[in-house]
C-alpha positions in Angstrom: 9.7 138.7 45.9 12.6 138.5 43.5 11.8 140.4 40.3 13.2 143.0 38.0 11.5 145.6 35.7 11.9 144.9 32.0 11.0 146.6 28.8 8.6 144.7 26.6 6.5 145.7 23.5 2.8 145.7 23.9 0.8 143.4 21.7 -2.1 145.8 21.4 -3.0 149.3 22.5 -4.8 148.3 25.7 -2.2 146.4 27.7 -3.7 145.5 31.1 -2.1 146.9 34.3 -2.1 143.5 35.9 -2.2 142.8 39.6 -0.7 144.9 42.2 2.4 143.6 44.0 0.4 143.4 47.3 -2.4 141.4 45.6 0.1 139.1 44.0 1.7 138.4 47.4 -1.7 137.8 49.0 -2.6 135.3 46.2 0.8 133.6 46.5 0.0 132.9 50.2 -3.5 131.7 49.3 -2.7 129.5 46.3 0.9 128.5 47.0 3.9 128.5 44.8 3.5 127.7 41.1 5.2 124.3 41.3 4.3 120.7 40.8 5.0 119.1 44.1 8.2 117.1 43.6 8.4 113.5 44.8 9.5 113.2 48.4 13.1 112.1 48.8 13.4 108.6 50.3 15.2 108.6 53.6 18.4 106.6 53.8 17.0 104.2 56.5 14.0 103.4 54.3 16.3 102.6 51.4 18.3 100.3 53.7 15.3 98.5 55.1 13.9 98.0 51.6 17.1 96.1 50.7 17.0 94.0 54.0 13.3 93.0 53.4 14.4 90.9 50.4 13.4 87.3 51.1 16.9 86.0 50.2 18.6 88.5 52.5 16.3 87.3 55.3 17.3 83.7 54.6 20.9 84.8 54.8 20.4 86.5 58.1 18.9 83.3 59.4 21.9 81.4 58.2 24.2 83.9 59.9 22.5 83.3 63.2 22.9 79.5 62.7 26.6 79.8 62.0 27.0 82.0 65.1 25.1 79.3 67.1 27.6 76.6 66.0 30.6 78.8 66.6 31.5 79.3 62.9 32.3 82.9 63.2 34.4 83.2 60.0 31.4 82.0 57.9 29.1 84.3 59.8 31.4 87.2 59.0 31.4 86.2 55.3 27.6 86.1 55.2 27.4 89.4 57.0 29.8 91.0 54.5 27.5 89.6 51.7 24.5 91.3 53.2 26.4 94.6 53.7 27.7 94.5 50.2 24.3 93.8 48.7 22.7 96.6 50.7 25.4 99.1 50.0 25.5 98.6 46.3 21.7 98.7 46.0 21.4 101.9 48.0 24.3 103.5 46.3 22.9 102.9 42.8 19.5 104.4 43.7 21.1 107.5 45.2 23.5 107.9 42.3 20.7 107.5 39.8 18.5 110.1 41.6 21.4 112.6 41.6 22.1 112.0 37.9 18.4 112.6 37.0 18.5 115.8 39.2 21.5 116.9 37.2 19.6 116.4 33.9 16.5 118.2 35.3 15.6 121.8 34.6 12.6 123.8 35.6 9.9 123.8 33.0 9.7 127.6 33.0 12.4 129.1 35.2 11.2 132.7 34.6 8.1 134.4 33.5 7.2 137.9 32.3 4.3 139.4 34.1 2.7 142.9 34.2 2.1 144.2 37.7 1.2 147.7 38.8 1.3 148.7 35.1 5.0 147.7 34.8 6.5 144.6 33.1 8.5 142.4 35.5 10.5 139.2 35.1 9.9 136.9 38.0 10.5 133.4 39.0 7.9 131.1 37.4 7.2 129.7 40.9 5.9 133.2 41.9 3.2 133.4 39.2 -0.3 133.4 40.7 -3.8 133.1 39.3 -4.9 136.5 37.9 -1.4 137.5 36.8 -1.1 139.1 33.3 1.5 137.0 31.4 3.4 138.5 28.6 4.3 135.9 26.0 6.9 136.2 23.3 8.8 134.0 20.9 10.7 131.2 22.8 8.8 131.7 26.1 7.6 128.7 28.1 4.1 129.4 29.5 4.3 129.4 33.3 0.7 128.7 34.1 -2.7 127.8 32.5 -4.0 131.0 31.1 -6.7 132.6 28.9 -5.4 134.7 26.0 -6.7 138.3 26.0 -4.5 139.4 23.1 -2.6 137.5 20.4 -0.6 138.5 17.3 0.3 135.7 14.9 0.7 133.5 18.0 1.8 129.9 17.3 2.3 127.4 20.2 4.2 124.1 20.5 2.0 121.9 22.6 3.9 118.6 21.9 5.0 118.1 25.5 1.4 118.0 26.6 -0.5 116.5 23.6 2.2 114.8 21.5 1.0 116.9 18.5 4.2 117.5 16.4 2.8 120.6 14.5 2.5 124.0 16.3 -1.0 125.2 17.0 -2.2 128.7 16.1 -3.9 130.6 19.0 -6.1 133.7 19.0 -7.6 135.9 21.7 -10.1 133.9 23.7 -8.1 130.6 23.4 -6.4 129.0 26.4 -2.7 128.1 26.7 -1.3 125.5 29.1 1.6 125.5 31.4 4.7 124.0 29.9 3.8 124.8 26.3 6.2 127.0 24.2 5.7 130.1 22.1 7.0 129.3 18.6 6.1 132.6 17.0 4.2 135.8 17.7 3.3 137.5 20.8 0.4 137.5 23.3 -1.0 138.5 26.6 -2.8 136.0 28.8 -4.4 136.0 32.2 -3.3 133.1 34.5 -6.2 130.9 35.6 -4.5 127.9 37.3 -1.0 127.3 38.8 0.9 124.5 40.4 -1.0 121.3 40.9 -4.2 122.9 39.5 -2.6 123.4 36.1 -2.7 121.0 33.2 0.9 120.0 34.0 0.0 119.5 37.7 -3.1 117.4 37.0 -1.1 115.1 34.8 1.6 114.8 37.5 -1.0 113.9 40.0 -1.6 110.7 38.0 1.9 109.5 38.9 0.8 108.6 42.5 1.3 105.0 43.5 4.2 102.8 44.3 6.1 100.6 41.9 5.1 97.0 42.1 7.8 94.2 42.4 9.8 93.5 39.3 9.6 90.0 37.6 13.0 89.2 39.1 12.0 90.3 42.6 8.9 88.1 42.4 10.9 85.1 41.2 13.6 85.5 43.8 11.0 86.0 46.6 9.5 82.7 45.5 12.9 81.0 45.5 13.7 82.5 48.9 10.6 80.9 50.4 11.4 77.6 48.8 15.0 77.7 50.1 13.8 78.6 53.6 11.5 75.6 53.7 14.2 73.3 52.3 16.8 74.5 54.8 14.5 73.8 57.7 13.5 70.4 56.4 17.2 69.4 55.8 18.2 70.4 59.3 15.5 68.2 60.8 15.9 65.2 58.4 19.7 65.0 58.7 19.7 65.5 62.4 17.1 62.7 62.8 19.0 60.3 60.5 22.2 60.8 62.4 20.5 60.1 65.7 19.0 56.9 64.2 22.5 55.8 63.2 23.7 56.4 66.8 25.9 59.4 66.2 26.3 62.1 68.9 23.7 64.8 69.3 26.3 67.6 69.2 28.1 66.2 66.2 24.9 65.9 64.2 23.6 69.3 65.2 26.8 71.0 63.9 26.8 68.9 60.7 23.1 69.4 60.1 23.4 73.2 60.4 26.5 73.1 58.2 24.5 71.3 55.5 21.6 73.8 55.9 24.1 76.7 55.4 25.5 74.8 52.3 22.0 74.5 50.9 21.6 78.3 50.9 23.5 80.0 48.0 24.5 82.9 50.3 26.3 84.7 47.5 23.2 84.8 45.4 22.2 88.3 46.6 25.8 89.5 45.9 25.7 87.9 42.5 22.3 89.5 41.7 23.4 92.9 43.0 26.8 92.8 41.2 25.2 91.6 38.0 22.6 94.4 38.2 25.2 97.0 39.1 27.5 96.0 36.3 24.5 96.0 34.0 23.6 99.5 35.1 27.1 100.7 34.6 27.3 99.1 31.1 23.9 100.8 30.2 25.1 104.1 31.5 28.2 103.9 29.2 25.9 103.3 26.3 23.5 106.1 27.0 20.9 104.5 29.4 20.7 105.7 33.0 19.0 103.2 35.3 17.1 104.8 38.2 16.1 101.6 40.0 18.6 98.7 40.1 16.0 95.8 39.7 14.8 97.5 36.5 18.0 96.3 34.8 16.7 92.7 34.8 13.1 93.7 34.1 14.2 95.0 30.7 15.1 91.5 29.8 11.5 90.4 30.3 10.0 93.1 28.2 7.5 91.7 25.7 5.8 94.9 24.5 7.5 98.2 23.7 5.0 101.1 23.6 6.7 104.1 22.1 5.6 107.6 21.3 6.4 109.0 17.8 7.7 112.6 17.9 11.4 112.7 18.8 11.5 108.9 19.5 10.7 107.2 16.3 11.2 110.5 14.4 13.9 113.1 14.4 11.7 115.6 16.2 12.6 118.2 13.5 10.6 119.3 10.5 12.2 118.5 7.1 11.3 119.3 3.5 11.3 115.9 1.8 9.6 116.6 -1.5 8.9 119.6 -3.7 6.6 119.8 -6.7 6.1 122.4 -9.4 3.7 122.3 -12.4 6.8 121.5 -14.6 8.5 118.9 -12.4 9.3 117.5 -8.9 12.3 116.5 -6.8 13.1 114.7 -3.6 15.2 116.5 -0.9 17.9 114.7 1.0 19.5 115.6 4.3 18.3 115.6 7.9 17.4 118.0 10.6 17.8 121.7 10.0 21.3 121.4 8.5 21.5 123.4 5.2 23.3 120.5 3.5 21.7 118.1 1.1 20.7 117.6 -2.5 17.6 117.8 -4.7 17.3 114.7 -6.9 14.8 113.1 -9.3 14.6 109.3 -9.3 18.0 109.3 -7.6 19.7 111.5 -10.3 20.9 115.0 -10.0 18.8 117.7 -11.6 19.8 119.7 -14.7 19.9 123.5 -14.5 16.6 123.6 -16.4 14.9 121.3 -13.9 16.4 123.1 -10.9 15.4 126.6 -11.9 11.7 126.4 -11.1 12.4 124.6 -7.8 14.8 127.4 -6.8 12.2 130.0 -7.6 9.7 128.1 -5.4 12.1 127.8 -2.4 13.4 131.3 -2.8 9.9 132.7 -2.5 9.3 130.4 0.6 12.5 131.7 2.2 11.4 135.3 1.7 7.9 134.6 3.1 9.5 133.5 6.3 10.0 134.7 9.9 12.3 131.8 11.1 16.0 131.5 11.1 18.6 128.8 11.4 21.1 128.7 14.3 24.4 126.9 13.5 26.0 124.5 16.0 27.4 126.0 19.1 26.0 127.7 22.2 25.2 124.4 23.8 24.0 122.6 20.7 25.9 120.3 18.5 23.4 120.5 15.6 21.7 123.2 13.6 18.5 124.3 15.4 15.4 126.3 14.4 14.6 129.7 15.8 10.9 130.3 15.2 8.3 128.2 13.4 9.9 124.7 12.7 8.2 124.5 9.3 9.5 127.8 8.2 13.0 126.8 9.4 12.6 123.6 7.3 11.9 125.8 4.2 15.1 127.8 4.9 17.1 124.6 5.1 15.6 123.3 1.8 16.3 126.6 0.1 20.0 126.3 1.1 20.1 122.7 -0.3 18.7 124.0 -3.6 21.5 126.6 -3.8 19.3 129.6 -3.2 20.9 132.8 -1.7 21.3 133.0 2.0 18.4 134.6 4.0 20.5 137.6 4.9 21.3 138.2 1.2 17.7 137.8 0.2 16.5 140.3 2.8 19.2 142.8 1.8 18.4 142.4 -1.9 14.6 142.3 -1.4 13.7 144.1 1.8 10.3 143.4 3.3 8.0 146.3 3.1 4.7 144.7 4.2 3.1 141.5 5.4 -0.2 139.8 6.3 0.8 137.3 9.0 -0.6 133.7 9.1 -3.7 133.2 11.2 -6.0 130.3 11.7 -8.8 131.8 9.5 -6.8 132.7 6.4 -4.3 129.8 6.8 -1.8 131.7 4.7 0.9 134.3 5.0 1.8 137.0 2.5 4.8 139.3 2.4 5.7 142.2 0.1 9.3 142.8 -0.9 10.9 145.8 -2.8 12.9 144.6 -5.8 16.1 146.4 -7.0 14.2 147.8 -10.0 11.5 149.4 -7.7 8.8 146.8 -8.4 7.1 144.8 -5.6 7.4 141.0 -5.2 4.4 139.3 -3.7 5.3 136.1 -1.8 2.5 133.8 -0.4 2.5 130.4 1.3 -0.2 128.6 3.0 -2.5 125.6 3.2 -3.4 124.2 -0.3 -7.2 124.5 0.4 -6.8 128.3 0.8 -4.1 128.9 -1.8 -5.2 126.7 -4.7 -8.3 128.7 -5.5 -9.2 130.8 -8.6 -9.7 133.8 -6.3 -6.0 133.7 -5.4 -4.3 132.2 -8.4 -4.5 133.1 -12.1 -3.3 129.7 -13.3 -5.5 127.5 -15.6 -8.0 125.2 -13.9 -6.1 122.1 -15.2 -3.0 123.2 -13.3 -5.1 123.8 -10.2 -6.7 120.4 -10.5 -3.3 118.8 -10.9 -2.0 120.6 -7.8 -5.1 119.6 -5.8 -4.5 115.9 -6.7 -0.8 116.1 -5.8 -1.5 117.9 -2.5 -4.1 115.2 -1.6 -1.6 112.4 -2.4 1.1 114.0 -0.3 -1.2 114.5 2.6 -2.3 110.9 2.4 1.3 109.9 3.0 1.4 112.0 6.2 3.1 115.1 4.8 2.2 118.6 5.9 1.7 120.4 2.5 2.3 124.0 1.8 1.4 125.8 -1.5 3.6 128.6 -2.6 2.7 131.4 -5.0 4.1 134.7 -6.1 3.8 137.6 -8.6 5.7 140.8 -9.4 3.7 144.0 -9.3 4.8 147.3 -10.8 3.6 149.3 -7.9 1.8 148.4 -4.7 0.6 150.5 -1.9 -2.5 148.8 -0.3 -2.0 146.3 2.5 -0.4 142.9 1.7 -3.7 141.0 2.2 -5.2 142.8 -0.7 -2.4 141.5 -3.0 -3.6 137.9 -2.6 -5.1 137.6 -6.1 -3.9 137.0 -9.6 -0.8 135.2 -8.4 1.2 132.4 -10.1 1.4 129.0 -8.5 5.1 128.1 -8.0 4.5 124.7 -6.5 4.0 122.5 -3.4 6.3 121.7 -0.5 5.9 118.5 1.4 7.2 118.7 5.0 7.3 116.1 7.7 9.1 115.0 10.8 10.9 112.1 9.2 11.7 108.8 10.9 15.1 108.4 12.4 17.6 106.5 10.3 17.7 103.8 13.0 13.9 103.5 13.6 13.1 100.7 11.2 16.2 98.6 12.3 15.3 99.1 15.9 11.8 97.8 15.5 13.1 94.9 13.4 15.5 94.1 16.3 12.5 94.2 18.7 10.6 91.7 16.6 13.6 89.4 16.3 13.7 89.5 20.1 10.0 88.6 20.4 9.0 92.2 21.5 5.8 93.6 20.1 6.2 97.3 19.2 3.2 99.7 19.6 3.1 103.4 18.6 1.1 105.7 20.9 1.0 109.3 19.8 -1.0 112.5 20.2 -0.3 113.4 16.5 -2.7 113.3 13.5 -3.8 109.7 12.5 -2.6 110.2 8.9 0.8 111.3 10.1 1.0 108.4 12.5 0.0 105.9 9.8 2.5 107.3 7.4 5.4 107.0 9.9 4.2 103.5 10.9 4.4 102.3 7.3 7.8 103.9 6.7 9.4 102.2 9.7 7.7 98.9 9.1 5.4 98.9 12.1 2.3 98.3 9.9 1.9 97.3 6.3 1.0 99.9 3.6 -2.7 100.1 3.0 -5.8 101.8 4.4 -5.1 104.0 7.5 -8.0 102.3 9.4 -5.3 100.3 11.2 -4.8 103.5 13.3 -7.2 103.9 16.2 -7.7 107.4 17.6 -8.5 108.6 21.1 -12.0 109.7 20.2 -12.7 106.3 18.7 -11.5 104.7 21.9 -13.8 107.0 23.9 -16.7 106.0 21.7 -16.0 102.3 21.9 -14.6 101.6 25.4 -14.7 97.8 24.8 -12.1 97.9 22.0 -9.4 95.3 22.4 -6.4 97.6 22.9 -3.9 94.8 22.5 -5.0 94.2 18.9 -4.0 97.7 17.8 -0.5 98.7 16.8 -0.9 102.4 16.2 -2.8 104.8 18.3 -3.2 108.5 17.5 -4.8 111.6 19.2 -4.6 109.8 22.6 -4.8 111.5 26.0 -2.8 110.6 29.1 -5.6 108.4 30.6 -5.9 106.5 27.4 -2.2 105.8 27.4 -2.7 104.4 30.9 -5.5 102.2 29.7 -3.3 100.8 26.9 -0.5 99.9 29.3 -3.1 98.3 31.7 -4.6 96.3 28.9 -1.3 94.8 27.9 -0.4 94.1 31.5 -3.7 92.4 32.1 -2.8 90.1 29.2 0.3 89.0 31.0 2.8 91.2 29.0 5.7 93.0 30.5 5.5 96.5 29.0 8.1 99.2 28.4 6.8 102.7 27.7 8.9 105.4 26.1 8.0 109.1 26.2 9.4 112.6 26.7 6.3 114.8 27.2 4.3 115.7 30.3 1.4 113.7 28.8 3.6 110.6 28.9 4.3 110.7 32.6 1.4 108.6 34.0 1.9 105.8 31.5 5.7 105.8 32.2 5.0 105.5 35.9 2.5 102.6 35.5 4.5 100.6 32.9 6.8 97.8 34.1 9.6 99.9 32.6 9.2 103.6 32.0 11.7 105.0 29.5 12.2 108.8 29.3 14.3 110.9 27.0 17.1 112.7 28.9 18.0 115.5 26.5 14.6 116.7 25.2 12.4 115.1 27.8 10.4 116.9 30.4 11.1 116.8 34.2 7.8 115.0 34.7 8.8 112.3 32.3 12.2 111.8 33.8 10.9 111.6 37.3 8.3 109.0 36.3 10.8 106.7 34.4 12.9 103.8 35.5 15.3 104.3 32.6 16.5 107.6 31.2 18.0 107.7 27.7 20.7 110.3 27.7 21.1 110.0 23.9 17.4 110.1 23.2 17.8 107.0 20.9 15.2 104.3 20.9 17.9 101.8 19.8 19.4 102.2 23.3 16.3 100.5 24.7 17.1 97.4 22.6 20.7 97.5 23.9 19.3 97.8 27.5 17.0 94.8 26.8 20.0 92.8 25.7 21.8 93.8 28.9 18.7 92.8 31.0 18.7 89.3 29.4 22.4 88.9 30.0 21.9 89.7 33.7 19.0 87.3 34.0 21.0 84.5 32.2 23.9 85.0 34.6 21.6 84.8 37.6 20.1 81.6 36.4 23.5 80.2 35.5 24.7 80.9 39.0 21.6 79.2 40.4 22.3 76.0 38.4 25.9 76.1 39.6 25.4 77.0 43.3 22.3 74.9 43.9 23.7 71.9 42.0 26.8 72.2 44.2 24.7 72.5 47.4 22.5 69.6 46.4 25.7 67.5 45.6 27.1 68.2 49.1 23.8 67.0 50.6 23.7 63.9 48.4 27.3 63.1 49.3 26.4 63.3 53.0 23.3 61.2 52.6 24.6 58.5 50.2 28.2 58.3 51.5 27.2 56.3 54.6 25.4 53.8 52.4 28.6 53.2 50.5 30.7 52.7 53.7 31.8 56.3 54.1 30.6 56.9 57.7 31.0 60.6 57.8 31.9 61.7 54.3 32.8 65.3 55.2 33.2 67.3 58.4 31.3 70.5 59.2 34.3 72.7 58.7 35.1 71.0 55.3 31.5 71.6 54.1 31.7 75.3 55.0 35.1 75.7 53.4 33.8 74.2 50.1 30.8 76.5 50.4 33.0 79.6 51.0 35.3 78.9 48.0 32.6 77.9 45.5 30.0 80.5 46.5 32.5 83.3 47.2 34.6 85.0 44.5 33.8 82.3 41.9 30.0 82.7 42.3 30.2 86.4 42.2 32.4 86.3 39.1 29.6 84.5 37.3 27.5 87.6 37.5 29.9 89.4 35.1 29.7 86.9 32.3 29.1 88.3 28.8 25.8 87.9 26.9 25.3 84.5 25.2 25.2 84.4 21.4 21.8 84.9 19.8 20.5 86.3 23.1 18.4 88.8 21.1 17.1 86.1 18.7 14.8 84.4 21.3 11.5 85.4 22.7 11.2 87.1 26.1 10.5 85.1 29.2 6.8 84.7 30.3 6.4 87.0 33.3 4.8 84.1 35.4 7.7 81.7 34.7 9.5 80.5 37.8 13.2 81.3 37.9 14.0 77.5 37.9 11.7 76.7 35.0 12.4 76.2 31.3 15.0 73.5 32.0 16.9 75.0 34.9 15.8 72.6 37.5 16.4 69.6 35.3 19.9 70.7 34.5 20.4 71.5 38.2 19.4 67.9 39.3 21.4 66.2 36.6 24.5 68.2 37.4 24.0 67.6 41.1 23.8 63.9 40.5 26.9 64.0 38.2 29.0 66.0 40.8 27.9 63.6 43.5 28.8 60.5 41.5 32.2 61.9 40.3 33.1 63.0 43.9 32.1 59.7 45.5 33.9 57.7 42.8 37.1 59.7 43.7 36.5 59.1 47.4 35.9 55.4 47.0 38.9 55.1 44.7 41.1 56.8 47.3 39.9 54.5 50.0 40.6 51.5 47.8 44.2 52.8 47.2 44.8 53.4 50.9 44.7 57.2 50.6 43.1 59.6 53.0 39.8 59.3 51.3 38.0 62.1 53.2 40.5 64.6 52.1 40.4 63.3 48.5 36.5 63.5 48.6 36.8 67.0 50.0 39.1 68.1 47.2 37.1 66.2 44.5 33.8 67.7 45.5 35.3 71.2 45.5 37.1 70.7 42.2 34.0 69.3 40.5 32.0 72.3 41.4 34.7 74.6 40.0 34.7 72.5 36.8 30.9 73.1 36.6 31.5 76.9 36.9 33.7 76.9 33.8 31.6 74.4 31.9 28.4 76.5 32.2 30.0 79.5 30.4 28.1 80.6 27.3 31.3 81.8 25.7 34.0 79.3 26.9 37.1 81.0 25.7 36.0 84.7 25.9 38.3 87.3 27.3 35.5 89.6 28.4 35.3 88.2 32.0 38.8 87.1 33.1 37.6 87.4 36.7 35.9 84.0 36.5 38.9 81.8 35.4 41.0 83.8 37.8 38.7 83.2 40.7 38.4 79.5 39.8 42.2 79.3 39.9 42.4 81.1 43.2 39.7 78.9 44.7 41.6 75.8 43.5 44.8 77.0 45.1 43.0 77.7 48.4 41.6 74.2 48.2 45.1 72.7 47.9 46.3 75.0 50.6 43.7 73.5 53.0 45.6 70.2 52.6 49.0 71.5 53.2 49.0 74.6 55.4 49.2 73.5 59.1 46.7 76.1 60.3 44.1 75.1 57.8 44.8 71.4 58.2 44.2 71.7 61.9 41.0 73.8 61.4 39.5 71.5 58.7 41.0 68.2 59.8 42.5 67.4 56.4 45.7 65.6 55.2 47.9 65.8 52.1 46.7 63.4 49.5 49.7 63.1 47.2 49.8 63.0 43.5 47.5 60.1 43.2 44.8 61.7 45.3 45.2 65.0 43.4 44.9 63.1 40.2 41.6 61.5 41.3 40.2 64.9 42.3 41.4 66.5 39.0 39.6 63.7 37.1 36.4 64.4 39.0 36.7 68.1 38.1 37.3 67.4 34.4 34.4 65.0 34.3 32.1 67.6 35.9 33.4 70.2 33.4 32.5 67.9 30.5 29.1 67.1 32.0 28.3 70.8 32.3 29.3 71.5 28.7 27.1 68.6 27.5 24.2 69.7 29.6 24.5 73.4 28.9 22.2 73.3 25.9 19.9 70.6 27.2 16.3 71.4 28.2 16.6 74.8 26.4 13.7 76.2 24.6 14.0 75.9 20.8 12.3 77.7 18.0 12.2 80.8 15.9 10.0 83.8 16.7 6.6 83.7 15.1 5.3 87.2 14.8 5.0 87.9 11.1 1.3 88.5 11.2 -0.9 90.1 13.8 -4.3 88.9 15.0 -5.8 91.9 13.3 -4.7 90.5 10.0 -6.8 87.4 10.7 -3.8 85.1 10.2 -2.6 82.2 12.3 -3.0 78.5 13.0 -4.6 76.7 15.9 -2.6 73.5 15.6 -3.6 70.2 17.2 -1.5 67.7 19.1 0.5 65.6 16.7 0.7 68.2 13.9 4.0 68.4 12.1 5.1 72.0 12.1 7.9 74.3 11.0 8.3 77.1 13.6 9.0 80.5 12.2 10.9 81.1 9.0 10.9 84.4 7.1 9.6 82.8 3.9 8.6 79.4 2.5 12.1 79.0 1.1 13.6 79.5 4.5 11.6 77.5 7.0 12.6 77.2 10.7 13.0 74.1 12.7 10.9 71.0 12.1 9.0 69.6 15.0 5.9 68.0 16.3 3.3 69.8 18.5 3.0 67.9 21.8 1.0 70.6 23.7 -0.8 73.8 22.7 -1.6 77.3 23.8 -4.5 78.2 26.0 -7.9 77.4 24.5 -9.0 81.0 24.8 -5.9 82.1 22.8 -4.5 84.3 25.6 -0.8 84.6 25.9 1.6 83.2 26.6 1.0 80.8 23.7 2.7 77.8 25.3 3.7 75.8 22.3 5.6 72.7 23.2 7.1 70.7 20.5 9.8 68.0 20.0 12.9 68.6 17.9 15.3 65.7 17.2 14.2 63.8 20.3 14.4 66.8 22.6 11.4 68.3 24.4 11.4 72.0 24.0 9.2 74.8 25.1 8.5 77.9 23.0 6.7 81.1 24.2 6.0 83.3 21.2 4.5 86.7 21.5 0.9 87.8 21.1 1.3 88.1 17.4 2.4 84.5 17.0 1.2 81.8 14.6 2.4 78.5 13.2 4.1 79.7 10.1 4.3 76.4 8.1 3.0 72.9 8.3 4.4 69.6 6.9 2.4 68.0 4.1 3.6 64.6 4.9 6.5 64.5 2.4 8.9 66.5 4.5 8.4 69.8 2.6 6.6 72.7 4.1 3.8 74.9 2.8 2.7 78.3 4.0 -0.4 78.6 6.0 -2.6 81.6 6.7 -5.8 80.8 8.5 -8.0 82.6 11.0 -7.3 82.0 14.6 -9.1 78.8 15.8 -8.9 77.1 12.4 -7.5 73.5 12.5 -4.2 72.6 10.9 -4.3 69.9 8.3 -2.3 66.7 8.8 
């Protein structure tokens, strides 16, 4: 056993001798190491097999065998390279992400101080056993669940387990849990549970279970099955038709297999993998580490963002924000523990007369204080607290008020006595020797124990005023401290006996304030159709106050907050109707995630504590904090925020939507091209073109259009307004919402333009088959450029470069002898080139015109929640205005042509017409029809209970 003897002060006079070293070793063998079993590393071969089991990869492998069967070894090599590329990138990303998380990880308690054989030892936390006597001091991380046998002013930070932002006082007889931190004081505890039997281990056990397939994986699996069926049907159909027309069996067999290969967009897995990998790299550059590659796209489907409060929506640091004295009040600016800021009243600087009582208040609070502030450096870029966070906040506020530094105060007024804070007295008193020999009594504590006539000598009207002010501040979610003081000529008794006849100096309001970006982040979520939900273990009043300040709920009664005990008492509560949860335990967080998923929502869950781990694991996207998060949270998450900023999640959602848009854009391009090749081969003979294209020509077109050009489409930038539209319904097919319509129209257009070019070439006496080959290839390249969301962007020069390269290779196929012999082509001259170029330009124009067709239209409708009782159940034929932030700014006019489900469950499938176009809109679960027409073309606001009819 690795250990070393240390010197440590005893808490009390009866320090236990602890276990013997021999007994500790015996128990270590019996109970095992004090570690939560880490997840088993995934073997490399299992990672590779998981990639190869993808349905599209299996279709590609089938296509590769077919190309080998017809002797097309170059195309088989290309397909094989696509499979290898997809597998390599997918496995590499997973391995790199696991290594990055391991680099972020640190043991929860790397060392522990124990007493064995009557001596104090420092040992590895993994060697702590049940029965060990743990010695706890300020800053220590508790190594195991334990019962306190001794405690002196012990204050514990349990936020990583419970989500409670305020430290909890502990006394002898209480329990402490593994992973919690000693904020102040000292203690001795007997270990009762280690490893998987500890509170940390029990929560980690809830992480069992495999991740289900992501929305993209489900959609691509469905598409893979469809493509496999279509491929087989095409082989049989075309082969049969050729035999009916009297063509040779071998010729038709080769051509039918070539068409089947053309029908499969073999570069789709490469496009998907490249798009996901580029998305993961972009996210990593912006502070978001992706642990599983498919999670990149899943972020684009997120419809519910469940976030914790402390450290995610808030700064995770206590800050004095308001001070009150019987003669005045002031607001305190500044963030964190930085001793920089101002005291203002109604936005104006204070006069010296106004500032003086506030300085007296904060000076007294700084003297009655055991904390200290640590400046930037030593691994931290910001000011940090050493000791009780609330006491550190008082020191920062005193510095902002211009009070002397703590070191100067202690030198001028040395402490000569103290009565430390405990859970019964709920106050702390210190005695200080003044330069003139008198004694200064400084007291701070909870208002209910300080604002009493037995403690204060102030008039009752001042005490009543202070009580009202304290209640008002507490109602707004502040932690309120009352500060009092007095000067005594001489004082020899204990400090606790000086707690009478004092003068009230004022109240201090402390809170963990919202991050400056929190409100804007939630507003961006709503604009993107994402419903934000707060789930915290903190006090309901604090949760409600923060929710109001960041705009999550409207100001009003705090009954909008539902607590864990209330959920336990009413298990049938509709969890999806609540926006703020407080005092929740890990199982209840799981229940909330499951409730949303049962409603069809794609959930993202953020967290940093051990108690967040199970919910992070079960959510569609688990998001952990990298800097302040626990190891359990990081291991359970799909996404790790290295900057601990919730706004990075919104950025990641935008990246996920970009990836999905690019995949769908490629599908339109590739499948329209493949369908056009099939249509040319089927309709060409009807127009007198006996065999429009040879097998080699089909495969060359397929290679150039689905190769670099197709892969380049995966790197396209995000479309404008991508974050101003609602998320995709999780059950929506990847070809739904207008994709298949555009695909068919473009396939028909490319077919028509190509055949026109071929027929024109035949009429002009040109080698029509070569012209048709060039026109069909050029038309598909024109579609690739026409489908761009940002036509002239310079963010993805790879696409126009790959289109140009493919066009040059197409021309080379008509002029290079080796390619002419292989593909059976001929030069077409300037006239033939002109016909092919015209087909390409026509296809480009058609793609531009069709790019916005069949799109969903509409504004997001989530201004009121079902809990507010607002909303419209419109009927077919109702004239509506969708969205609109106010009556004066309505959204688009339209007519309802289909409605949401009768039971009101999401997605609320609201179809409506807009200027002759049929559109589909999927608002979130908070949606309602915001305005209705009154027949005159103007709109009026409507707020009605769900199920009410809309007037006509």
